[in-house]
Each structure stands twice: as C-alpha cells, then as structure tokens.
MARNU-650046 format. One record per residue (C-alpha): residue number from 1; residue in three letters; y, x, z. Coordinates in Angstrom, 3 decimals. Layout:
<kolnus>
KOLNU | NUM | ALA | Y | X | Z
...
</kolnus>
This chain:
<kolnus>
KOLNU | 1 | MET | 60.071 | 45.671 | -27.002
KOLNU | 2 | PRO | 56.473 | 44.600 | -26.260
KOLNU | 3 | VAL | 54.883 | 45.985 | -23.099
KOLNU | 4 | ALA | 52.021 | 48.452 | -23.549
KOLNU | 5 | PRO | 48.629 | 46.808 | -22.837
KOLNU | 6 | ASP | 47.806 | 49.501 | -20.260
KOLNU | 7 | ALA | 50.839 | 48.429 | -18.229
KOLNU | 8 | LYS | 49.273 | 45.033 | -17.562
KOLNU | 9 | ARG | 47.550 | 44.343 | -14.233
KOLNU | 10 | LYS | 43.806 | 44.936 | -14.249
KOLNU | 11 | GLN | 41.370 | 42.336 | -13.005
KOLNU | 12 | ASP | 40.259 | 44.228 | -9.894
KOLNU | 13 | GLU | 43.676 | 45.701 | -8.942
KOLNU | 14 | THR | 45.389 | 44.725 | -5.708
KOLNU | 15 | VAL | 49.098 | 43.964 | -5.811
KOLNU | 16 | ASP | 50.012 | 47.238 | -4.096
KOLNU | 17 | SER | 47.668 | 49.301 | -6.306
KOLNU | 18 | TYR | 49.186 | 47.718 | -9.407
KOLNU | 19 | LEU | 52.750 | 48.278 | -8.137
KOLNU | 20 | TYR | 51.948 | 51.894 | -7.292
KOLNU | 21 | ARG | 50.428 | 52.519 | -10.744
KOLNU | 22 | VAL | 53.245 | 51.074 | -12.842
KOLNU | 23 | GLY | 55.934 | 52.504 | -10.526
KOLNU | 24 | SER | 54.415 | 56.001 | -10.665
KOLNU | 25 | ASN | 53.966 | 55.870 | -14.443
KOLNU | 26 | LYS | 57.048 | 53.914 | -15.507
KOLNU | 27 | ASP | 58.272 | 56.743 | -17.764
KOLNU | 28 | ILE | 54.892 | 56.962 | -19.481
KOLNU | 29 | TYR | 54.808 | 53.191 | -19.995
KOLNU | 30 | ASN | 58.492 | 53.166 | -21.078
KOLNU | 31 | LEU | 59.413 | 50.721 | -18.320
KOLNU | 32 | ASP | 62.502 | 50.286 | -16.178
KOLNU | 33 | TRP | 62.558 | 48.483 | -12.831
KOLNU | 34 | LEU | 63.747 | 45.226 | -14.358
KOLNU | 35 | GLU | 60.668 | 45.212 | -16.598
KOLNU | 36 | ILE | 58.449 | 46.169 | -13.646
KOLNU | 37 | ARG | 59.974 | 43.234 | -11.723
KOLNU | 38 | ASP | 58.962 | 40.875 | -14.540
KOLNU | 39 | LEU | 55.429 | 42.282 | -14.669
KOLNU | 40 | MET | 54.954 | 42.023 | -10.900
KOLNU | 41 | ASN | 56.360 | 38.493 | -10.688
KOLNU | 42 | GLU | 54.221 | 37.405 | -13.626
KOLNU | 43 | SER | 51.020 | 38.812 | -12.086
KOLNU | 44 | THR | 51.680 | 37.512 | -8.542
KOLNU | 45 | GLY | 53.500 | 34.242 | -9.187
KOLNU | 46 | ASN | 56.496 | 35.382 | -7.126
KOLNU | 47 | SER | 60.148 | 35.453 | -8.114
KOLNU | 48 | TYR | 61.345 | 38.546 | -6.233
KOLNU | 49 | ASN | 64.280 | 40.556 | -7.493
KOLNU | 50 | GLU | 64.101 | 44.108 | -8.791
KOLNU | 51 | SER | 65.268 | 45.608 | -5.482
KOLNU | 52 | THR | 62.439 | 43.979 | -3.509
KOLNU | 53 | TRP | 59.731 | 45.464 | -5.715
KOLNU | 54 | ARG | 61.415 | 48.859 | -5.899
KOLNU | 55 | LYS | 61.717 | 49.096 | -2.094
KOLNU | 56 | ARG | 58.115 | 47.955 | -1.656
KOLNU | 57 | PHE | 57.007 | 50.655 | -4.068
KOLNU | 58 | SER | 59.011 | 53.310 | -2.201
KOLNU | 59 | SER | 57.509 | 52.256 | 1.108
KOLNU | 60 | PHE | 53.993 | 52.230 | -0.300
KOLNU | 61 | ARG | 54.493 | 55.630 | -1.945
KOLNU | 62 | ASP | 55.830 | 57.106 | 1.313
KOLNU | 63 | GLY | 52.840 | 55.668 | 3.137
KOLNU | 64 | VAL | 50.443 | 57.254 | 0.705
KOLNU | 65 | GLU | 52.083 | 60.652 | 1.098
KOLNU | 66 | TYR | 52.067 | 60.324 | 4.901
KOLNU | 67 | ALA | 48.402 | 59.344 | 4.907
KOLNU | 68 | LYS | 47.461 | 62.290 | 2.742
KOLNU | 69 | LYS | 49.198 | 64.682 | 5.160
KOLNU | 70 | SER | 48.074 | 63.071 | 8.416
KOLNU | 71 | PHE | 44.344 | 62.405 | 7.983
KOLNU | 72 | VAL | 41.613 | 65.052 | 7.912
KOLNU | 73 | SER | 39.995 | 65.834 | 4.577
KOLNU | 74 | ASP | 36.731 | 63.977 | 5.252
KOLNU | 75 | ASN | 38.487 | 60.813 | 6.307
KOLNU | 76 | GLU | 37.458 | 57.828 | 4.162
KOLNU | 77 | VAL | 41.056 | 56.729 | 3.764
KOLNU | 78 | VAL | 42.045 | 60.083 | 2.303
KOLNU | 79 | LYS | 39.016 | 60.008 | 0.010
KOLNU | 80 | GLU | 40.025 | 56.585 | -1.255
KOLNU | 81 | ILE | 43.612 | 57.744 | -1.788
KOLNU | 82 | GLU | 42.444 | 60.820 | -3.700
KOLNU | 83 | ASP | 40.160 | 58.669 | -5.856
KOLNU | 84 | LYS | 43.050 | 56.323 | -6.634
KOLNU | 85 | THR | 45.328 | 59.267 | -7.408
KOLNU | 86 | LEU | 42.712 | 60.682 | -9.798
KOLNU | 87 | GLU | 42.359 | 57.281 | -11.429
KOLNU | 88 | PHE | 46.133 | 57.067 | -11.916
KOLNU | 89 | GLN | 46.175 | 60.525 | -13.483
KOLNU | 90 | LYS | 43.365 | 59.548 | -15.886
KOLNU | 91 | GLU | 45.268 | 56.441 | -16.885
KOLNU | 92 | ARG | 48.341 | 58.535 | -17.469
KOLNU | 93 | PHE | 46.570 | 61.009 | -19.743
KOLNU | 94 | LYS | 44.810 | 58.202 | -21.605
KOLNU | 95 | PHE | 48.098 | 56.473 | -22.310
KOLNU | 96 | GLN | 49.687 | 59.750 | -23.423
KOLNU | 97 | ASP | 46.825 | 60.210 | -25.922
KOLNU | 98 | GLN | 47.334 | 56.673 | -27.212
KOLNU | 99 | LYS | 51.050 | 57.306 | -27.646
KOLNU | 100 | ARG | 50.341 | 60.544 | -29.520
KOLNU | 101 | GLU | 47.907 | 58.822 | -31.915
KOLNU | 102 | TYR | 50.343 | 55.972 | -32.480
KOLNU | 103 | THR | 53.150 | 58.459 | -33.211
KOLNU | 104 | ASN | 50.962 | 60.230 | -35.791
KOLNU | 105 | ILE | 50.205 | 56.927 | -37.521
KOLNU | 106 | VAL | 53.887 | 55.977 | -37.587
KOLNU | 107 | ARG | 54.814 | 59.426 | -38.954
KOLNU | 108 | SER | 52.274 | 59.133 | -41.812
KOLNU | 109 | GLN | 53.428 | 55.625 | -42.662
KOLNU | 110 | ALA | 57.072 | 56.703 | -42.598
KOLNU | 111 | ARG | 56.348 | 59.604 | -44.948
KOLNU | 112 | PHE | 54.461 | 57.324 | -47.325
KOLNU | 113 | GLU | 57.321 | 54.787 | -47.311
KOLNU | 114 | HIS | 59.840 | 57.577 | -47.919
KOLNU | 115 | LEU | 57.869 | 58.785 | -50.949
KOLNU | 116 | LYS | 57.655 | 55.221 | -52.217
KOLNU | 117 | ASP | 61.433 | 54.826 | -51.908
KOLNU | 118 | GLU | 62.061 | 58.082 | -53.767
KOLNU | 119 | ILE | 59.676 | 57.152 | -56.581
KOLNU | 120 | HIS | 61.139 | 53.655 | -56.802
KOLNU | 121 | LYS | 64.561 | 55.222 | -57.417
KOLNU | 122 | SER | 63.123 | 57.298 | -60.258
KOLNU | 123 | ILE | 61.502 | 54.192 | -61.807
KOLNU | 124 | LEU | 64.821 | 52.360 | -61.828
KOLNU | 125 | GLU | 66.585 | 55.383 | -63.321
KOLNU | 126 | LEU | 63.944 | 55.881 | -66.022
KOLNU | 127 | ALA | 63.823 | 52.184 | -66.926
KOLNU | 128 | LYS | 67.573 | 52.384 | -67.538
KOLNU | 129 | HIS | 67.638 | 55.565 | -69.618
KOLNU | 130 | LYS | 64.128 | 55.671 | -71.080
KOLNU | 131 | PRO | 62.656 | 52.164 | -71.426
KOLNU | 132 | LEU | 59.051 | 51.784 | -72.567
KOLNU | 133 | LYS | 58.700 | 49.178 | -75.317
KOLNU | 134 | PHE | 55.491 | 47.320 | -76.036
KOLNU | 135 | VAL | 54.470 | 47.230 | -79.698
KOLNU | 136 | PRO | 51.419 | 44.962 | -80.133
KOLNU | 137 | PRO | 48.536 | 46.667 | -81.978
KOLNU | 138 | SER | 47.059 | 45.399 | -85.209
KOLNU | 139 | PRO | 43.817 | 43.546 | -84.381
KOLNU | 140 | THR | 40.759 | 45.759 | -84.916
KOLNU | 141 | LEU | 38.369 | 42.828 | -85.498
KOLNU | 142 | SER | 35.586 | 44.713 | -83.716
KOLNU | 143 | ASN | 33.820 | 44.673 | -80.367
KOLNU | 144 | THR | 33.486 | 48.429 | -79.941
KOLNU | 145 | LYS | 34.235 | 49.799 | -76.474
KOLNU | 146 | ALA | 35.052 | 53.324 | -75.360
KOLNU | 147 | ASN | 36.190 | 55.217 | -72.297
KOLNU | 148 | THR | 38.122 | 58.411 | -71.793
KOLNU | 149 | LEU | 37.934 | 60.462 | -68.604
KOLNU | 150 | TRP | 41.200 | 61.923 | -67.300
KOLNU | 151 | SER | 40.860 | 64.074 | -64.209
KOLNU | 152 | ASP | 41.977 | 67.195 | -62.387
KOLNU | 153 | TRP | 45.338 | 67.621 | -64.089
KOLNU | 154 | HIS | 46.752 | 69.334 | -60.965
KOLNU | 155 | VAL | 50.345 | 68.815 | -62.019
KOLNU | 156 | GLY | 52.600 | 71.303 | -60.268
KOLNU | 157 | SER | 50.214 | 74.259 | -60.517
KOLNU | 158 | GLU | 51.500 | 77.388 | -62.213
KOLNU | 159 | ILE | 48.671 | 79.620 | -63.465
KOLNU | 160 | ARG | 49.024 | 82.973 | -65.167
KOLNU | 161 | ASN | 45.883 | 85.075 | -65.178
KOLNU | 162 | SER | 43.931 | 87.078 | -67.748
KOLNU | 163 | LEU | 42.082 | 83.996 | -69.038
KOLNU | 164 | ASN | 44.475 | 81.078 | -68.693
KOLNU | 165 | THR | 48.113 | 80.033 | -68.533
KOLNU | 166 | TYR | 49.176 | 76.652 | -67.175
KOLNU | 167 | SER | 52.602 | 75.207 | -66.468
KOLNU | 168 | LEU | 54.444 | 71.897 | -66.723
KOLNU | 169 | VAL | 55.253 | 72.621 | -70.364
KOLNU | 170 | ILE | 51.608 | 73.410 | -71.192
KOLNU | 171 | PHE | 50.443 | 70.390 | -69.183
KOLNU | 172 | LYS | 52.586 | 68.034 | -71.251
KOLNU | 173 | GLU | 51.466 | 69.650 | -74.497
KOLNU | 174 | ARG | 47.801 | 69.270 | -73.544
KOLNU | 175 | VAL | 48.299 | 65.607 | -72.659
KOLNU | 176 | LYS | 49.905 | 65.040 | -76.083
KOLNU | 177 | GLN | 46.850 | 66.641 | -77.710
KOLNU | 178 | LEU | 44.564 | 64.467 | -75.567
KOLNU | 179 | VAL | 46.347 | 61.226 | -76.460
KOLNU | 180 | SER | 46.331 | 62.157 | -80.143
KOLNU | 181 | LYS | 42.589 | 62.896 | -80.063
KOLNU | 182 | VAL | 41.853 | 59.599 | -78.255
KOLNU | 183 | ILE | 43.832 | 57.655 | -80.895
KOLNU | 184 | GLU | 42.122 | 59.446 | -83.783
KOLNU | 185 | THR | 38.638 | 59.006 | -82.287
KOLNU | 186 | GLY | 39.351 | 55.347 | -81.582
KOLNU | 187 | ARG | 40.435 | 54.880 | -85.208
KOLNU | 188 | ILE | 37.274 | 56.556 | -86.567
KOLNU | 189 | HIS | 35.021 | 54.243 | -84.530
KOLNU | 190 | ASN | 37.232 | 51.164 | -84.835
KOLNU | 191 | VAL | 37.450 | 50.899 | -81.011
KOLNU | 192 | SER | 38.821 | 47.612 | -79.712
KOLNU | 193 | GLU | 38.686 | 48.081 | -75.917
KOLNU | 194 | LEU | 39.519 | 51.400 | -74.242
KOLNU | 195 | THR | 38.918 | 52.206 | -70.587
KOLNU | 196 | ILE | 41.035 | 55.060 | -69.259
KOLNU | 197 | ALA | 39.506 | 56.476 | -66.081
KOLNU | 198 | ASP | 41.998 | 58.426 | -63.972
KOLNU | 199 | LEU | 39.434 | 60.165 | -61.744
KOLNU | 200 | GLY | 41.914 | 61.799 | -59.383
KOLNU | 201 | ASP | 43.438 | 65.154 | -58.440
KOLNU | 202 | MET | 46.247 | 64.480 | -60.876
KOLNU | 203 | ILE | 48.641 | 66.460 | -58.676
KOLNU | 204 | SER | 48.299 | 69.897 | -57.138
KOLNU | 205 | GLY | 49.286 | 68.628 | -53.681
KOLNU | 206 | ALA | 49.505 | 70.974 | -50.723
KOLNU | 207 | ILE | 46.088 | 70.985 | -49.032
KOLNU | 208 | HIS | 45.172 | 74.643 | -49.621
KOLNU | 209 | VAL | 47.137 | 77.867 | -49.323
KOLNU | 210 | SER | 46.269 | 78.773 | -52.926
KOLNU | 211 | THR | 47.613 | 75.473 | -54.260
KOLNU | 212 | ARG | 50.816 | 75.858 | -52.243
KOLNU | 213 | VAL | 51.320 | 79.355 | -53.622
KOLNU | 214 | GLN | 50.678 | 78.211 | -57.202
KOLNU | 215 | ALA | 52.682 | 74.956 | -56.955
KOLNU | 216 | SER | 55.915 | 74.865 | -58.942
KOLNU | 217 | GLU | 57.111 | 71.442 | -57.759
KOLNU | 218 | ASP | 57.151 | 69.641 | -54.438
KOLNU | 219 | VAL | 54.744 | 66.762 | -53.887
KOLNU | 220 | ILE | 57.268 | 64.002 | -54.616
KOLNU | 221 | ARG | 58.218 | 65.602 | -57.908
KOLNU | 222 | GLN | 54.537 | 66.149 | -58.809
KOLNU | 223 | LEU | 53.876 | 62.425 | -58.329
KOLNU | 224 | GLN | 56.896 | 61.411 | -60.370
KOLNU | 225 | ILE | 55.979 | 63.722 | -63.250
KOLNU | 226 | VAL | 52.309 | 62.770 | -63.502
KOLNU | 227 | ALA | 52.910 | 59.025 | -63.067
KOLNU | 228 | GLU | 55.514 | 59.023 | -65.825
KOLNU | 229 | VAL | 53.332 | 61.062 | -68.193
KOLNU | 230 | ILE | 50.455 | 58.622 | -67.621
KOLNU | 231 | ALA | 52.815 | 55.673 | -68.180
KOLNU | 232 | GLU | 54.121 | 57.098 | -71.456
KOLNU | 233 | SER | 50.582 | 57.987 | -72.618
KOLNU | 234 | VAL | 49.239 | 54.505 | -71.871
KOLNU | 235 | ALA | 52.270 | 52.961 | -73.572
KOLNU | 236 | GLU | 51.496 | 54.949 | -76.729
KOLNU | 237 | LEU | 47.791 | 54.124 | -76.610
KOLNU | 238 | SER | 48.520 | 50.418 | -76.121
KOLNU | 239 | GLY | 49.761 | 50.255 | -79.712
KOLNU | 240 | HIS | 46.351 | 51.380 | -81.040
KOLNU | 241 | PHE | 43.824 | 49.384 | -78.982
KOLNU | 242 | ASP | 43.490 | 45.641 | -78.471
KOLNU | 243 | LYS | 42.886 | 46.050 | -74.767
KOLNU | 244 | ILE | 43.281 | 48.911 | -72.281
KOLNU | 245 | LYS | 41.882 | 49.031 | -68.759
KOLNU | 246 | LEU | 43.282 | 51.826 | -66.603
KOLNU | 247 | ILE | 41.093 | 52.680 | -63.610
KOLNU | 248 | THR | 42.742 | 54.803 | -60.901
KOLNU | 249 | ILE | 40.644 | 56.793 | -58.413
KOLNU | 250 | ILE | 42.159 | 58.914 | -55.635
KOLNU | 251 | GLY | 41.328 | 62.608 | -55.388
KOLNU | 252 | ASN | 41.260 | 64.975 | -52.426
KOLNU | 253 | HIS | 44.255 | 67.165 | -53.322
KOLNU | 254 | SER | 46.711 | 64.349 | -52.589
KOLNU | 255 | ARG | 45.665 | 63.504 | -49.041
KOLNU | 256 | LEU | 48.504 | 63.449 | -46.508
KOLNU | 257 | ILE | 46.838 | 65.769 | -43.976
KOLNU | 258 | PRO | 45.454 | 69.122 | -45.200
KOLNU | 259 | ASN | 42.545 | 69.111 | -42.708
KOLNU | 260 | LYS | 39.936 | 66.826 | -44.286
KOLNU | 261 | THR | 38.230 | 66.160 | -40.933
KOLNU | 262 | GLU | 41.465 | 64.675 | -39.556
KOLNU | 263 | ALA | 42.639 | 62.872 | -42.698
KOLNU | 264 | LEU | 42.058 | 59.158 | -43.186
KOLNU | 265 | HIS | 40.633 | 58.315 | -46.610
KOLNU | 266 | ARG | 43.299 | 55.726 | -47.426
KOLNU | 267 | GLU | 46.199 | 58.009 | -46.460
KOLNU | 268 | ASN | 46.417 | 59.414 | -49.971
KOLNU | 269 | LEU | 49.497 | 59.934 | -52.131
KOLNU | 270 | GLU | 47.691 | 59.048 | -55.370
KOLNU | 271 | TYR | 47.738 | 55.397 | -54.275
KOLNU | 272 | LEU | 51.400 | 55.561 | -55.349
KOLNU | 273 | ILE | 50.393 | 56.180 | -58.984
KOLNU | 274 | PRO | 49.040 | 52.677 | -59.785
KOLNU | 275 | TRP | 51.972 | 51.188 | -57.870
KOLNU | 276 | TYR | 54.315 | 53.176 | -60.151
KOLNU | 277 | LEU | 52.395 | 52.210 | -63.300
KOLNU | 278 | GLU | 52.322 | 48.506 | -62.459
KOLNU | 279 | SER | 56.117 | 48.545 | -62.384
KOLNU | 280 | ARG | 56.642 | 50.823 | -65.384
KOLNU | 281 | LEU | 54.104 | 49.019 | -67.621
KOLNU | 282 | ALA | 54.807 | 45.461 | -66.471
KOLNU | 283 | ALA | 55.750 | 44.347 | -70.015
KOLNU | 284 | PHE | 52.525 | 45.635 | -71.608
KOLNU | 285 | SER | 50.362 | 42.524 | -71.869
KOLNU | 286 | ASN | 47.253 | 44.330 | -73.166
KOLNU | 287 | VAL | 47.147 | 46.842 | -70.274
KOLNU | 288 | GLU | 45.197 | 46.095 | -67.084
KOLNU | 289 | ILE | 45.601 | 48.443 | -64.092
KOLNU | 290 | VAL | 42.897 | 48.475 | -61.416
KOLNU | 291 | LYS | 42.408 | 50.596 | -58.281
KOLNU | 292 | ASP | 39.388 | 52.078 | -56.545
KOLNU | 293 | THR | 37.729 | 50.664 | -53.447
KOLNU | 294 | ASP | 37.026 | 53.367 | -50.853
KOLNU | 295 | GLY | 36.941 | 56.040 | -53.539
KOLNU | 296 | TYR | 34.822 | 54.291 | -56.188
KOLNU | 297 | TYR | 35.190 | 51.652 | -58.895
KOLNU | 298 | ILE | 32.391 | 49.550 | -60.392
KOLNU | 299 | ASP | 32.835 | 48.667 | -64.062
KOLNU | 300 | GLU | 30.577 | 46.731 | -66.408
KOLNU | 301 | VAL | 29.939 | 47.128 | -70.131
KOLNU | 302 | ASP | 27.867 | 44.391 | -71.775
KOLNU | 303 | GLY | 25.975 | 43.591 | -68.569
KOLNU | 304 | GLU | 25.329 | 47.216 | -67.503
KOLNU | 305 | LYS | 27.110 | 48.514 | -64.370
KOLNU | 306 | HIS | 28.759 | 51.929 | -64.263
KOLNU | 307 | VAL | 30.503 | 53.659 | -61.360
KOLNU | 308 | TYR | 33.620 | 55.852 | -61.443
KOLNU | 309 | VAL | 34.266 | 58.316 | -58.571
KOLNU | 310 | HIS | 36.376 | 61.416 | -58.035
KOLNU | 311 | GLY | 33.483 | 63.579 | -56.868
KOLNU | 312 | ASP | 34.574 | 65.033 | -53.527
KOLNU | 313 | LEU | 32.572 | 62.355 | -51.661
KOLNU | 314 | ASP | 29.722 | 62.194 | -54.187
KOLNU | 315 | HIS | 28.041 | 65.454 | -55.149
KOLNU | 316 | VAL | 26.754 | 65.511 | -58.719
KOLNU | 317 | ALA | 23.275 | 66.518 | -57.550
KOLNU | 318 | SER | 22.900 | 63.668 | -55.040
KOLNU | 319 | VAL | 25.181 | 60.836 | -56.174
KOLNU | 320 | ALA | 22.431 | 59.172 | -58.243
KOLNU | 321 | ARG | 20.404 | 58.872 | -55.042
KOLNU | 322 | THR | 23.134 | 57.976 | -52.537
KOLNU | 323 | LEU | 25.217 | 55.454 | -54.508
KOLNU | 324 | PRO | 22.376 | 52.932 | -55.062
KOLNU | 325 | GLN | 21.731 | 52.968 | -51.300
KOLNU | 326 | LEU | 25.399 | 52.197 | -50.684
KOLNU | 327 | LEU | 26.062 | 49.708 | -53.491
KOLNU | 328 | GLY | 22.705 | 47.954 | -53.788
KOLNU | 329 | PHE | 22.130 | 48.587 | -57.511
KOLNU | 330 | VAL | 21.217 | 51.469 | -59.806
KOLNU | 331 | PRO | 24.154 | 52.359 | -62.102
KOLNU | 332 | LYS | 23.477 | 53.350 | -65.689
KOLNU | 333 | TYR | 26.255 | 55.946 | -65.623
KOLNU | 334 | VAL | 28.245 | 57.680 | -62.895
KOLNU | 335 | PHE | 31.474 | 59.250 | -64.156
KOLNU | 336 | CYS | 33.152 | 61.879 | -61.963
KOLNU | 337 | GLY | 35.539 | 64.821 | -61.894
KOLNU | 338 | HIS | 36.403 | 67.253 | -59.073
KOLNU | 339 | ILE | 34.142 | 70.199 | -59.978
KOLNU | 340 | HIS | 36.178 | 71.142 | -63.116
KOLNU | 341 | HIS | 33.016 | 71.478 | -65.198
KOLNU | 342 | ASP | 31.631 | 69.477 | -68.117
KOLNU | 343 | THR | 28.111 | 68.539 | -67.034
KOLNU | 344 | VAL | 25.667 | 65.790 | -68.043
KOLNU | 345 | LYS | 22.399 | 65.307 | -66.165
KOLNU | 346 | GLU | 19.871 | 62.495 | -65.953
KOLNU | 347 | TYR | 18.404 | 61.420 | -62.623
KOLNU | 348 | GLY | 15.819 | 58.735 | -63.386
KOLNU | 349 | ARG | 17.691 | 55.632 | -64.602
KOLNU | 350 | THR | 21.133 | 57.130 | -63.891
KOLNU | 351 | LYS | 23.034 | 59.643 | -65.977
KOLNU | 352 | VAL | 25.739 | 61.582 | -64.066
KOLNU | 353 | ILE | 28.610 | 62.729 | -66.288
KOLNU | 354 | SER | 31.163 | 65.171 | -64.885
KOLNU | 355 | ASN | 34.508 | 65.746 | -66.570
KOLNU | 356 | GLY | 36.271 | 69.084 | -66.921
KOLNU | 357 | SER | 39.833 | 69.809 | -65.843
KOLNU | 358 | LEU | 43.028 | 69.756 | -67.862
KOLNU | 359 | MET | 44.369 | 72.949 | -66.298
KOLNU | 360 | GLY | 41.379 | 75.234 | -66.929
KOLNU | 361 | ILE | 40.448 | 78.251 | -64.830
KOLNU | 362 | ASP | 42.771 | 78.934 | -61.889
KOLNU | 363 | ASP | 43.061 | 82.019 | -59.689
KOLNU | 364 | TYR | 40.539 | 80.735 | -57.147
KOLNU | 365 | ALA | 37.905 | 80.043 | -59.821
KOLNU | 366 | LEU | 38.581 | 83.449 | -61.381
KOLNU | 367 | THR | 37.892 | 85.284 | -58.109
KOLNU | 368 | LYS | 34.639 | 83.307 | -57.731
KOLNU | 369 | ARG | 33.743 | 84.121 | -61.366
KOLNU | 370 | PHE | 33.668 | 80.443 | -62.382
KOLNU | 371 | TYR | 34.837 | 79.647 | -65.887
KOLNU | 372 | ALA | 35.632 | 76.409 | -67.696
KOLNU | 373 | GLU | 37.736 | 75.551 | -70.737
KOLNU | 374 | PRO | 40.576 | 73.022 | -70.352
KOLNU | 375 | MET | 38.981 | 69.776 | -71.560
KOLNU | 376 | GLN | 38.657 | 66.013 | -71.114
KOLNU | 377 | LYS | 36.023 | 63.585 | -72.375
KOLNU | 378 | MET | 35.661 | 60.386 | -74.387
KOLNU | 379 | HIS | 32.601 | 58.168 | -74.892
KOLNU | 380 | ILE | 31.904 | 55.558 | -77.568
KOLNU | 381 | PHE | 29.602 | 52.742 | -76.433
KOLNU | 382 | ASP | 27.001 | 50.867 | -78.451
KOLNU | 383 | GLY | 26.482 | 47.838 | -76.255
KOLNU | 384 | PRO | 25.956 | 49.078 | -72.677
KOLNU | 385 | ARG | 24.845 | 52.576 | -73.744
KOLNU | 386 | ILE | 26.833 | 55.612 | -74.819
KOLNU | 387 | LYS | 26.434 | 56.161 | -78.551
KOLNU | 388 | CYS | 28.338 | 59.425 | -78.794
KOLNU | 389 | THR | 30.403 | 61.784 | -76.639
KOLNU | 390 | TYR | 33.537 | 63.731 | -77.526
KOLNU | 391 | ASP | 34.514 | 66.829 | -75.548
KOLNU | 392 | PHE | 38.188 | 67.422 | -76.274
KOLNU | 393 | GLU | 39.016 | 71.106 | -75.811
KOLNU | 394 | LEU | 42.742 | 71.426 | -75.119
KOLNU | 395 | LYS | 44.774 | 74.568 | -75.698
</kolnus>
C-alpha cells in the first residue's frame, strides 16, 4: 500500500522531530513500525532495524513528557515543545480531513460502479429476451432537419391530485403518443435528419423530500426504465429518419448528493443513460449518441450554432447574456428544460426556448399555484432557422 504523502519527512524537520511525528501519528497514517523503519532509514540513509527506531522514539517521547513536567511555563524549551505539539495536532487533523474526503470520493465512485453493474445486467437480460432490430428507413431524398425536445420526464414519480395523474403506465403511454407525433410530423415535412435532445431530469431521483415521497421506484429501477424506454423510442424512430442524433444532457434530479452545494457536477446518475444507450443501440448505424460537456452541448445547423442545456445552471432570463461570455459566440437558439413551462423569448440575437415537462403539474407546483400541461416540443428548420414549432400536448 502506498505511503500517505503527509507521512514523508518535511524539508525542515530534524530526525527526532520526524520520528516523533510519525511515531505519534502512526495509526492516523496507517503505519506499523516496520514501515516507520523503512521511512526513517530512507530519510536518514541508515539501515537500523525496527527495534532501534522504536526504542529511540520511546526515549524521545519520554524526554518530551519529562521536559513538559519539569520546566516552568515560561521556559523557552517548554514553549518550543508546546509549539511542536500543536503542530503535530494540526497535522493530525489535516490528515483526518484528507482521509474523510478521500473516503467520500471512494464511496461515490463505488455507488456509481454498483449502479453500472446492475444496469449492465439488465442490458444483457433485455438483449436476450427483447432484442432491438434495426430496420433501415426508406431514403427521404430531402435535406430537411428537425429537433424534438425531451425533458423532465421524472420517471418514478407517482402523482394523483385534482388536476393531474401520473404513473409509470401513464408515462409510457405519453411517450408512445410523443413518438407517434414526431413520426407523423416528420412525415408531413419530409424530415431527413432528426435531433433528439434529452435535456435531463428524466428520472425522479431522490434529491427532495417531495420527490422521495412521490417516487414509486428506487433510483436504479428509474434509470433502467427510462433508459430502456428511450432506447425503444429511438429504435422506432430510426426506421423513419435517415439520420438521428441523440443529445444527452444531465439534469439536477439525478445528482448523487442531495445537497447541491456539496455535489460535484459530474457525479450524476444520468451519465449512465448514454452509456446504456450506446450498448443497447450499437447495431443502429443511423443513430449517433453524444453527451454534454459540463452541462451544455453545442450543435450546428447549416452554419448556425445552437446550445442545449438543462436549465438549472442557466436561467431563462439570463442565459442569453451569460452563455456568450462563457462560450465566446452568440447562439441563435438556446434550448432548455427544467422549469416545466413552454416559453419562447427573444433576447437580441438569441431566442431562448424552454420545453415543458412530460409529467405535468405535480403536488409541489399545485401548492405554489403553478400550472402547465404535459407537453414536449418539436421544431422544423428551414436552413439554420426554425420554420415552424409543434407543441405536443400529451394526455
């Protein structure tokens, strides 16, 4: 096992100070006396055995204790000893903090790997019993492009209030309606290339008390369900469009740590969705799967750049101002989700388009007197500009 960096001898440490530090903190540094022997011999150029260093430490420690008891409090020797003792204690606490942070990182990574293993098992099982077969589409002989915004599905939520009902059964029915409407709209406009923008919050997750109360499935199951539904939907759509690009953006409901101030941006369970889809849709030659970079994805249609975001990091009222400062260009369109409302607003050269949610009004929104129909969007492009917009209301 590698030795902790803090257990190494410091540049200005005497031999006895170094021996006293590592001997006093050997449990914190996870050292035994054989390892301390190796460290001391390495730093001094000696080849003493373990017993020699251990006895020297004991003698030095006894001397320190004797000095502390024997000298008066204003004695310089005692002051130096107290300063050294304080320094050792600081080092000890610092190392304990480092160990705690490292343990948290390892725990998050282990959880992520466990989820990946569980989902991998489900992929293998599904591929065996429910294979997805690629049926090449008939060429459209056109250059028309379109996108469809899929966001805020919140799979796992169970909603039953006076204005809305949402469950796994209703979720799957609404997705079927959505896919059917995308196919029909694509046929009407003779669309050749379709961009599917998964804008995040596809699972309910467990970041808020209200979502935990309303969740009908655990997080692993939520991921499995939504990833498979997306895979099956894309497989069906692939038979109707010459080319499909699937953009995946992470949302905030799938972060590993509920407290957003403590959570790392890349510790997000929705990063498992494209990993799942790449395996499940490997045989689909006309499907391209791409992932976000730090919560955004830059796309281009006929020379005009557009940006896709979830929306938790980019408020609809300010994103047209902040994104150009970050990215170094002014996007024609910014597509986002998160707020569960269908909004379109121009800010100078940029139009910000916000998608609704698939689940509709939940209990939290109801208590705040916010209302929105379950819906998703589709846009038909004429060159780099949107020619027409379809708001698909889903029941």
